[in-house]
Each structure stands twice: as C-alpha cells, then as structure tokens.
LUMTI-50209 format. One record per residue (C-alpha): residue number from 1; residue in three letters; x, y, z; chain. Coordinates in pm, whole numbers. Example, Ala and Ser with C-alpha at 12.3 -4.5 7.8 and 13.67 -1.06 7.14 Angstrom:
+-----+------+--------+--------+--------+-------+
!  nr ! rest !      u !      v !      w ! kette !
+-----+------+--------+--------+--------+-------+
!   1 !  ALA !   1230 !   -450 !    780 !     A !
!   2 !  SER !   1367 !   -106 !    714 !     A !
+-----+------+--------+--------+--------+-------+
***
This chain:
+-----+------+--------+--------+--------+-------+
!  nr ! rest !      u !      v !      w ! kette !
+-----+------+--------+--------+--------+-------+
!   1 !  UNK !  -1401 !  -1259 !    685 !     A !
!   2 !  UNK !  -1356 !   -894 !    771 !     A !
!   3 !  UNK !  -1457 !   -540 !    680 !     A !
!   4 !  UNK !  -1275 !   -209 !    728 !     A !
!   5 !  UNK !  -1325 !    161 !    660 !     A !
!   6 !  UNK !   -978 !    173 !    494 !     A !
!   7 !  UNK !   -882 !    482 !    692 !     A !
!   8 !  UNK !   -550 !    424 !    869 !     A !
!   9 !  UNK !   -543 !    707 !   1120 !     A !
!  10 !  UNK !   -252 !    864 !   1306 !     A !
!  11 !  UNK !   -178 !    625 !   1594 !     A !
!  12 !  UNK !     97 !    447 !   1785 !     A !
!  13 !  UNK !    294 !    165 !   1626 !     A !
!  14 !  UNK !    104 !   -129 !   1778 !     A !
!  15 !  UNK !   -241 !     12 !   1700 !     A !
!  16 !  UNK !   -123 !    101 !   1348 !     A !
!  17 !  UNK !    -13 !   -261 !   1290 !     A !
!  18 !  UNK !   -346 !   -398 !   1415 !     A !
!  19 !  UNK !   -541 !   -148 !   1202 !     A !
!  20 !  UNK !   -331 !   -224 !    892 !     A !
!  21 !  UNK !   -371 !   -603 !    937 !     A !
!  22 !  UNK !   -748 !   -558 !    969 !     A !
!  23 !  UNK !   -753 !   -360 !    643 !     A !
!  24 !  UNK !   -548 !   -626 !    463 !     A !
!  25 !  UNK !   -778 !   -898 !    601 !     A !
!  26 !  UNK !  -1078 !   -712 !    456 !     A !
!  27 !  UNK !   -907 !   -697 !    117 !     A !
!  28 !  UNK !   -814 !  -1066 !    126 !     A !
!  29 !  UNK !  -1173 !  -1174 !    207 !     A !
!  30 !  UNK !  -1342 !   -936 !    -40 !     A !
!  31 !  UNK !  -1502 !   -744 !    251 !     A !
!  32 !  UNK !  -1712 !  -1051 !    332 !     A !
!  33 !  UNK !  -1997 !  -1003 !    576 !     A !
!  34 !  UNK !  -2369 !  -1044 !    634 !     A !
!  35 !  UNK !  -2425 !   -671 !    579 !     A !
!  36 !  UNK !  -2261 !   -425 !    343 !     A !
!  37 !  UNK !  -1947 !   -237 !    456 !     A !
!  38 !  UNK !  -2016 !     90 !    637 !     A !
!  39 !  UNK !  -1768 !    274 !    414 !     A !
!  40 !  UNK !  -1788 !    207 !     41 !     A !
!  41 !  UNK !  -1581 !    300 !   -267 !     A !
!  42 !  UNK !  -1646 !    282 !   -642 !     A !
!  43 !  UNK !  -1562 !    -66 !   -781 !     A !
!  44 !  UNK !  -1537 !   -213 !   -428 !     A !
!  45 !  UNK !  -1598 !   -588 !   -388 !     A !
!  46 !  UNK !  -1832 !   -731 !   -122 !     A !
!  47 !  UNK !  -1914 !  -1097 !    -64 !     A !
!  48 !  UNK !  -2266 !  -1102 !     85 !     A !
!  49 !  UNK !  -2249 !  -1405 !    318 !     A !
!  50 !  UNK !  -2626 !  -1395 !    385 !     A !
!  51 !  UNK !  -2709 !  -1465 !     19 !     A !
!  52 !  UNK !  -2378 !  -1612 !   -108 !     A !
!  53 !  UNK !  -2352 !  -1331 !   -365 !     A !
!  54 !  UNK !  -2039 !  -1159 !   -492 !     A !
!  55 !  UNK !  -2117 !   -791 !   -550 !     A !
!  56 !  UNK !  -1923 !   -494 !   -686 !     A !
!  57 !  UNK !  -1994 !   -126 !   -613 !     A !
!  58 !  UNK !  -2097 !     77 !   -916 !     A !
!  59 !  UNK !  -1883 !    366 !  -1044 !     A !
!  60 !  UNK !  -2110 !    625 !   -885 !     A !
!  61 !  UNK !  -2074 !    448 !   -548 !     A !
!  62 !  UNK !  -2453 !    449 !   -516 !     A !
!  63 !  UNK !  -2551 !     80 !   -544 !     A !
!  64 !  UNK !  -2422 !   -278 !   -554 !     A !
!  65 !  UNK !  -2413 !   -483 !   -875 !     A !
!  66 !  UNK !  -2435 !   -861 !   -843 !     A !
!  67 !  UNK !  -2144 !  -1034 !  -1014 !     A !
!  68 !  UNK !  -2195 !  -1401 !   -927 !     A !
!  69 !  UNK !  -2355 !  -1649 !   -688 !     A !
!  70 !  UNK !  -2165 !  -1913 !   -492 !     A !
!  71 !  UNK !  -2316 !  -2257 !   -456 !     A !
!  72 !  UNK !  -2196 !  -2606 !   -373 !     A !
!  73 !  UNK !  -2029 !  -2658 !   -711 !     A !
!  74 !  UNK !  -1858 !  -2319 !   -742 !     A !
!  75 !  UNK !  -1940 !  -1975 !   -883 !     A !
!  76 !  UNK !  -2222 !  -1892 !  -1125 !     A !
!  77 !  UNK !  -2192 !  -1556 !  -1314 !     A !
!  78 !  UNK !  -2498 !  -1332 !  -1292 !     A !
!  79 !  UNK !  -2690 !  -1180 !  -1583 !     A !
!  80 !  UNK !  -2843 !   -826 !  -1580 !     A !
!  81 !  UNK !  -3196 !   -969 !  -1612 !     A !
!  82 !  UNK !  -3148 !  -1151 !  -1277 !     A !
!  83 !  UNK !  -3095 !  -1488 !  -1443 !     A !
!  84 !  UNK !  -2781 !  -1677 !  -1354 !     A !
!  85 !  UNK !  -2563 !  -1739 !  -1658 !     A !
!  86 !  UNK !  -2622 !  -2109 !  -1677 !     A !
!  87 !  UNK !  -2828 !  -2383 !  -1515 !     A !
!  88 !  UNK !  -2738 !  -2744 !  -1581 !     A !
!  89 !  UNK !  -2439 !  -2627 !  -1791 !     A !
!  90 !  UNK !  -2639 !  -2370 !  -1991 !     A !
!  91 !  UNK !  -2391 !  -2156 !  -2187 !     A !
!  92 !  UNK !  -2613 !  -1855 !  -2257 !     A !
!  93 !  UNK !  -2349 !  -1626 !  -2103 !     A !
!  94 !  UNK !  -2108 !  -1722 !  -2382 !     A !
!  95 !  UNK !  -2338 !  -1611 !  -2662 !     A !
!  96 !  UNK !  -2538 !  -1830 !  -2896 !     A !
!  97 !  UNK !  -2498 !  -2205 !  -2890 !     A !
!  98 !  UNK !  -2338 !  -2192 !  -3234 !     A !
!  99 !  UNK !  -2083 !  -1932 !  -3117 !     A !
! 100 !  UNK !  -2008 !  -2129 !  -2802 !     A !
! 101 !  UNK !  -1957 !  -2447 !  -3004 !     A !
! 102 !  UNK !  -1719 !  -2268 !  -3238 !     A !
! 103 !  UNK !  -1518 !  -2126 !  -2946 !     A !
! 104 !  UNK !  -1501 !  -2461 !  -2769 !     A !
! 105 !  UNK !  -1460 !  -2685 !  -3073 !     A !
! 106 !  UNK !  -1769 !  -2888 !  -2979 !     A !
! 107 !  UNK !  -1975 !  -3079 !  -3233 !     A !
! 108 !  UNK !  -2326 !  -2968 !  -3336 !     A !
! 109 !  UNK !  -2604 !  -3153 !  -3156 !     A !
! 110 !  UNK !  -2957 !  -3023 !  -3222 !     A !
! 111 !  UNK !  -3095 !  -3239 !  -2939 !     A !
! 112 !  UNK !  -2872 !  -3064 !  -2687 !     A !
! 113 !  UNK !  -2870 !  -2689 !  -2772 !     A !
! 114 !  UNK !  -2739 !  -2588 !  -2430 !     A !
! 115 !  UNK !  -2467 !  -2858 !  -2414 !     A !
! 116 !  UNK !  -2634 !  -3019 !  -2112 !     A !
! 117 !  UNK !  -2509 !  -3360 !  -2222 !     A !
! 118 !  UNK !  -2192 !  -3253 !  -2401 !     A !
! 119 !  UNK !  -1870 !  -3420 !  -2275 !     A !
! 120 !  UNK !  -1700 !  -3077 !  -2271 !     A !
! 121 !  UNK !  -1927 !  -2947 !  -1994 !     A !
! 122 !  UNK !  -1641 !  -2936 !  -1743 !     A !
! 123 !  UNK !  -1432 !  -2730 !  -1984 !     A !
! 124 !  UNK !  -1720 !  -2487 !  -2034 !     A !
! 125 !  UNK !  -1764 !  -2445 !  -1660 !     A !
! 126 !  UNK !  -1393 !  -2378 !  -1632 !     A !
! 127 !  UNK !  -1416 !  -2110 !  -1900 !     A !
! 128 !  UNK !  -1702 !  -1935 !  -1722 !     A !
! 129 !  UNK !  -1518 !  -1950 !  -1390 !     A !
! 130 !  UNK !  -1207 !  -1804 !  -1552 !     A !
! 131 !  UNK !  -1414 !  -1513 !  -1681 !     A !
! 132 !  UNK !  -1527 !  -1443 !  -1326 !     A !
! 133 !  UNK !  -1171 !  -1464 !  -1191 !     A !
! 134 !  UNK !  -1051 !  -1220 !  -1458 !     A !
! 135 !  UNK !  -1328 !   -976 !  -1363 !     A !
! 136 !  UNK !  -1224 !   -987 !   -998 !     A !
! 137 !  UNK !   -855 !   -949 !  -1080 !     A !
! 138 !  UNK !   -932 !   -648 !  -1301 !     A !
! 139 !  UNK !  -1124 !   -485 !  -1014 !     A !
! 140 !  UNK !   -873 !   -536 !   -730 !     A !
! 141 !  UNK !   -600 !   -289 !   -847 !     A !
! 142 !  UNK !   -841 !      5 !   -850 !     A !
! 143 !  UNK !   -970 !    -88 !   -506 !     A !
! 144 !  UNK !   -619 !   -118 !   -361 !     A !
! 145 !  UNK !   -522 !    217 !   -517 !     A !
! 146 !  UNK !   -825 !    383 !   -355 !     A !
! 147 !  UNK !   -734 !    233 !    -18 !     A !
! 148 !  UNK !   -369 !    336 !    -39 !     A !
! 149 !  UNK !   -467 !    692 !   -127 !     A !
! 150 !  UNK !   -600 !    731 !    229 !     A !
! 151 !  UNK !   -258 !    663 !    383 !     A !
! 152 !  UNK !    -62 !    971 !    502 !     A !
! 153 !  UNK !    242 !    887 !    284 !     A !
! 154 !  UNK !    271 !    694 !    -41 !     A !
! 155 !  UNK !    639 !    753 !   -124 !     A !
! 156 !  UNK !    958 !    742 !     81 !     A !
! 157 !  UNK !   1329 !    813 !     46 !     A !
! 158 !  UNK !   1619 !    669 !    249 !     A !
! 159 !  UNK !   1972 !    798 !    204 !     A !
! 160 !  UNK !   2295 !    609 !    252 !     A !
! 161 !  UNK !   2539 !    721 !    520 !     A !
! 162 !  UNK !   2670 !   1073 !    448 !     A !
! 163 !  UNK !   2998 !   1224 !    568 !     A !
! 164 !  UNK !   2946 !   1561 !    736 !     A !
! 165 !  UNK !   3218 !   1792 !    601 !     A !
! 166 !  UNK !   3282 !   2115 !    789 !     A !
! 167 !  UNK !   3108 !   2396 !    603 !     A !
! 168 !  UNK !   3007 !   2155 !    325 !     A !
! 169 !  UNK !   2678 !   2124 !    141 !     A !
! 170 !  UNK !   2504 !   1788 !     93 !     A !
! 171 !  UNK !   2258 !   1775 !   -199 !     A !
! 172 !  UNK !   2041 !   1461 !   -188 !     A !
! 173 !  UNK !   1801 !   1380 !   -475 !     A !
! 174 !  UNK !   1498 !   1228 !   -301 !     A !
! 175 !  UNK !   1298 !   1118 !   -609 !     A !
! 176 !  UNK !    960 !   1194 !   -447 !     A !
! 177 !  UNK !    846 !   1423 !   -733 !     A !
! 178 !  UNK !    698 !   1658 !   -472 !     A !
! 179 !  UNK !    796 !   1855 !   -164 !     A !
! 180 !  UNK !    852 !   1612 !    126 !     A !
! 181 !  UNK !    580 !   1623 !    392 !     A !
! 182 !  UNK !    820 !   1490 !    655 !     A !
! 183 !  UNK !   1200 !   1486 !    679 !     A !
! 184 !  UNK !   1385 !   1293 !    950 !     A !
! 185 !  UNK !   1757 !   1313 !   1026 !     A !
! 186 !  UNK !   1955 !   1067 !   1234 !     A !
! 187 !  UNK !   2322 !    986 !   1281 !     A !
! 188 !  UNK !   2508 !    663 !   1352 !     A !
! 189 !  UNK !   2826 !    677 !   1558 !     A !
! 190 !  UNK !   3141 !    570 !   1375 !     A !
! 191 !  UNK !   3370 !    634 !   1673 !     A !
! 192 !  UNK !   3324 !    580 !   2048 !     A !
! 193 !  UNK !   3313 !    878 !   2283 !     A !
! 194 !  UNK !   3097 !   1099 !   2506 !     A !
! 195 !  UNK !   2905 !    792 !   2620 !     A !
! 196 !  UNK !   2833 !    673 !   2264 !     A !
! 197 !  UNK !   2944 !    338 !   2125 !     A !
! 198 !  UNK !   3009 !    262 !   1759 !     A !
! 199 !  UNK !   2675 !    188 !   1591 !     A !
! 200 !  UNK !   2464 !    393 !   1834 !     A !
! 201 !  UNK !   2183 !    581 !   1661 !     A !
! 202 !  UNK !   2106 !    942 !   1749 !     A !
! 203 !  UNK !   1784 !   1110 !   1636 !     A !
! 204 !  UNK !   1880 !   1455 !   1508 !     A !
! 205 !  UNK !   1532 !   1585 !   1431 !     A !
! 206 !  UNK !   1479 !   1665 !   1799 !     A !
! 207 !  UNK !   1847 !   1706 !   1898 !     A !
! 208 !  UNK !   2014 !   1924 !   1635 !     A !
! 209 !  UNK !   2101 !   2278 !   1747 !     A !
! 210 !  UNK !   2335 !   2557 !   1651 !     A !
! 211 !  UNK !   2543 !   2795 !   1860 !     A !
! 212 !  UNK !   2820 !   3044 !   1798 !     A !
! 213 !  UNK !   3169 !   2910 !   1866 !     A !
! 214 !  UNK !   3435 !   3173 !   1813 !     A !
! 215 !  UNK !   3263 !   3310 !   1501 !     A !
! 216 !  UNK !   3197 !   2959 !   1368 !     A !
! 217 !  UNK !   2865 !   2778 !   1375 !     A !
! 218 !  UNK !   2769 !   2429 !   1485 !     A !
! 219 !  UNK !   2463 !   2234 !   1375 !     A !
! 220 !  UNK !   2296 !   2184 !   1036 !     A !
! 221 !  UNK !   2062 !   2384 !    814 !     A !
! 222 !  UNK !   1809 !   2178 !    616 !     A !
! 223 !  UNK !   1616 !   2311 !    315 !     A !
! 224 !  UNK !   1430 !   2124 !     40 !     A !
! 225 !  UNK !   1231 !   2142 !   -280 !     A !
! 226 !  UNK !   1044 !   1891 !   -498 !     A !
! 227 !  UNK !   1375 !   1746 !   -625 !     A !
! 228 !  UNK !   1643 !   1769 !   -356 !     A !
! 229 !  UNK !   1712 !   1795 !     15 !     A !
! 230 !  UNK !   1994 !   2040 !     94 !     A !
! 231 !  UNK !   2193 !   2010 !    417 !     A !
! 232 !  UNK !   2447 !   2278 !    498 !     A !
! 233 !  UNK !   2705 !   2187 !    763 !     A !
! 234 !  UNK !   2817 !   2455 !   1007 !     A !
! 235 !  UNK !   3169 !   2598 !    985 !     A !
! 236 !  UNK !   3280 !   2428 !   1306 !     A !
! 237 !  UNK !   3408 !   2071 !   1341 !     A !
! 238 !  UNK !   3175 !   2054 !   1641 !     A !
! 239 !  UNK !   2836 !   1929 !   1529 !     A !
! 240 !  UNK !   2653 !   2042 !   1844 !     A !
! 241 !  UNK !   2652 !   2045 !   2222 !     A !
! 242 !  UNK !   2433 !   1787 !   2392 !     A !
! 243 !  UNK !   2420 !   1600 !   2722 !     A !
! 244 !  UNK !   2656 !   1302 !   2750 !     A !
! 245 !  UNK !   2458 !    985 !   2679 !     A !
! 246 !  UNK !   2579 !    818 !   3000 !     A !
! 247 !  UNK !   2627 !   1105 !   3250 !     A !
! 248 !  UNK !   2413 !   1392 !   3120 !     A !
! 249 !  UNK !   2698 !   1643 !   3142 !     A !
! 250 !  UNK !   2744 !   1891 !   2856 !     A !
! 251 !  UNK !   2959 !   1742 !   2579 !     A !
! 252 !  UNK !   3088 !   1834 !   2235 !     A !
! 253 !  UNK !   2987 !   1600 !   1951 !     A !
! 254 !  UNK !   3211 !   1605 !   1643 !     A !
! 255 !  UNK !   3089 !   1570 !   1283 !     A !
! 256 !  UNK !   3373 !   1331 !   1207 !     A !
! 257 !  UNK !   3246 !   1081 !   1468 !     A !
! 258 !  UNK !   2906 !   1025 !   1302 !     A !
! 259 !  UNK !   2757 !    944 !    961 !     A !
! 260 !  UNK !   2438 !   1129 !    869 !     A !
! 261 !  UNK !   2124 !    955 !    738 !     A !
! 262 !  UNK !   1816 !   1122 !    590 !     A !
! 263 !  UNK !   1460 !    991 !    547 !     A !
! 264 !  UNK !   1187 !   1176 !    360 !     A !
! 265 !  UNK !    820 !   1099 !    299 !     A !
! 266 !  UNK !    553 !   1239 !     64 !     A !
+-----+------+--------+--------+--------+-------+
***
C-alpha cells in the first residue's frame, strides 16, 4: 500500500528511481491508505483501508465517490442511495428481477424474487464483480495519463550511428512532433588513438568546440525544428581539439575515428 503526489521532480538518478518506484507502487495499490492522498486528480482511485471502501475522485476533483465495499467474500458494488448493490445475493444492481433472469437464463420463481436460493447465485456474483473490474480498468488509463503528464519528457528519439562527413549536413527526422526540449550528442570511437579505445563513448554536448584551422572550421553546428535535427560538419577533417583521454595533452580528434549519435526529448 502506498500513496504519491505523482510529481517526479528533477533529481539524481538514484533518487529518481526511488521516486518513480514509489509512484508505480501507489498506482499498483490504488493509492491505498487510511487517509485520502494529499494530492488528488479527477478520476483517481483510492482504497480507503479504514473503511474497506474503493473510491474514485469525481470529475471536478472536489469529492470522493464510493464505488464498492470489500468484505470477506469479495467486492460489493455501491448504489447512489448508500445501499450496497446486493445483500444475500440480491441482484437489484442488475435491474428488475425479470430483467436479471432474462440476462442470466434463470427460471422464474415467485418465492425467490431476489434469487437468494437460485443455483446460479455464484454466476450472478461473478457478473457483478466483473462489472466492478471493468469500471476500474476503464478508470486506470486516464489516471496514468494524468500522472505521466507531470513528467518532464513524454517522447524521445535515438539515432543510429552517423558518419561525420567533412563539410556535410546530417538531417535526422526525430518524430517528436514538436521542438525538442533537450538534445544530446555523443560519439563512439571506431578507431583507437589519442588515449581512446574502440567503443569508448565521448559526450559531445559539453565537449564540442570549433576553431579556425587554416581557413577551415572544426566542430559541429546543431539546429532543429519540430520535424528534424540538422547537424552541419565543419570543413576540416579535424572534429575538435581536446585533452588526450590518458595524458591530458592537447590532441586532434578526427571525424573519421568516431560515429555520431543523437538523442532528443520532448
């Protein structure tokens, strides 16, 4: 049993994982607790452990509506007039006795209008319980959507490895249907040198730079719109100048020795 405010804030990786797991635990247990959640949303589920009541938040997010009560034999759907849907197999929640009989294929018995003694009582209870399950399943998607809307990103793009051609333009369709809020570049070494081994990953977001080299330029220029990310390579075979990974001395890094990868989030 758990509750959560469903606000995953900006935090380090470990705290993010703990916070996310707590939110998922709250979803899995229907926000169960002896008191209502501090933060509420329209159509939110809450299992009130003090009274064994399943409740759902109204559309105006101003009050709780009782859906069902849990007892030793299972779940009992709740009626608006504060009567539980059936007692001793009463089928009033399914309409009139005649309608219920027609739906269930049960024989008429004037001495048992509520089917208290009918051999199909177990089937009727199953039908009522299925109605409750369907109600809950219909509610969960809207709740999950509301929770996910509080996350900083809902869409992401990951490119395959791109060859960096001198002076060339890379046009990558990101499919986010909006301007990216964050773009990250990194490269993976395809050749050993300057302290790098094949497969080493180099974060370019913080490392990329450009300088003039005999009227040619190093580095990358990154622009974007709601459809594509555009990466213009400099006119030099040198990608940039950075400290050697092993010694820290100034080194030249070549475009041909790395594949470029792009991530984008919106």
